[in-house]
C-alpha positions in Angstrom: -0.1 0.1 0.0 1.0 3.5 -0.6 0.0 7.0 0.7 -0.5 9.4 -2.1 -0.1 13.0 -1.2 -1.3 15.7 -3.5 -0.7 19.4 -2.6 -3.2 21.3 -4.8 -2.1 24.9 -5.5 -5.1 25.5 -8.1 -7.7 25.2 -5.5 -10.4 26.3 -7.9 -10.3 23.0 -9.7 -10.9 20.9 -6.6 -14.5 19.9 -7.4 -13.3 18.9 -10.8 -10.4 16.9 -9.6 -12.6 15.1 -7.0 -15.1 14.3 -10.1 -12.1 12.9 -12.0 -11.1 10.7 -9.0 -14.3 9.0 -9.2 -14.2 8.6 -13.1 -10.7 7.0 -12.4 -12.3 4.8 -9.6 -10.3 6.4 -6.7 -12.5 5.2 -3.8 -11.7 7.9 -1.2 -9.6 10.7 -0.2 -9.2 13.3 2.7 -8.9 16.8 1.7 -7.5 19.3 4.2 -7.0 23.2 4.0 -3.2 24.2 3.9 -0.8 27.0 3.6 2.7 27.2 2.6 5.5 28.2 5.1 6.4 31.4 3.2 3.0 32.6 3.4 2.5 31.9 7.1 5.8 33.6 8.0 5.3 36.6 5.9 1.9 37.2 7.5 3.4 37.0 11.1 6.9 38.5 10.4 6.5 41.4 7.8 10.3 41.6 7.4 10.1 38.2 5.7 7.3 39.1 3.3 9.7 38.4 0.4 8.8 34.5 0.9 5.2 35.0 -0.1 3.7 36.4 -3.3 0.5 37.9 -1.7 -0.8 39.3 -4.9 -2.1 35.7 -5.9 -4.7 34.5 -3.4 -4.4 31.1 -4.9 -0.8 30.8 -3.5 -1.7 31.7 -0.1 -4.1 28.7 0.5 -3.8 25.3 -0.9 -5.6 21.8 -0.5 -3.6 18.7 0.8 -5.4 15.5 -0.5 -4.3 12.1 1.0 -5.6 8.9 -0.5 -4.3 5.3 0.1 -3.7 3.0 -2.8 -3.0 -0.7 -3.1 -0.4 -0.6 -5.8 1.6 1.1 -8.3 -1.3 0.8 -10.9 -3.7 2.5 -8.6 -1.2 5.2 -7.9 -0.9 5.9 -11.5 -4.7 6.1 -11.8 -4.6 9.1 -9.2 -2.0 10.6 -11.2 -3.7 10.4 -14.5 -6.7 11.9 -12.9 -4.8 14.8 -11.4 -3.2 15.5 -14.8 -6.5 15.0 -16.5 -7.6 18.1 -14.6 -4.3 20.3 -14.3 -2.3 19.3 -17.4 1.4 18.8 -16.7 1.9 19.5 -13.0 5.7 20.2 -13.5 4.2 23.6 -14.4 4.4 26.2 -11.6 1.4 26.7 -9.3 -0.4 23.5 -10.3 0.2 20.8 -7.8 2.8 18.5 -6.0 2.2 14.7 -6.3 4.1 12.0 -4.3 3.7 9.0 -2.4 5.1 7.0 0.6 5.0 3.5 1.6 2.5 2.5 4.0 4.1 -0.2 6.3 1.5 -0.7 9.0 -2.1 0.3 9.5 -4.6 -0.2 12.2 -8.1 0.9 12.0 -8.2 0.9 8.2 -8.9 -1.9 5.9 -10.3 -2.3 2.3 -13.9 -1.6 3.4 -13.2 1.5 5.5 -11.4 3.0 2.5 -14.1 2.2 0.2 -16.9 3.6 2.7 -15.3 6.4 4.4 -12.0 7.5 2.6 -8.8 8.2 4.0 
């Protein structure tokens, strides 16, 4: 199993992305509001405002999406869903996509993932 993490900078496409997940049979995901370190620092310490580009609100807030997949094929499905909405995510201000191995779980099983998401 792998934990796929997507930091979505283009938050205006979140609904479209979640719809694409359904089309690609991604069975569950958890979405959290998130902010980059530069934005937080610049708001608290004005002398560090050079770290944030405050003109573009989209950069100020992002969504972090977590989903657990069983294998590489499912991870590729998630990536295809993301790129079907965002295009090439190597372009600036789109998304960051990575995965981590899941070595241990407790309280999560296939039925939990299907019914509740992760």
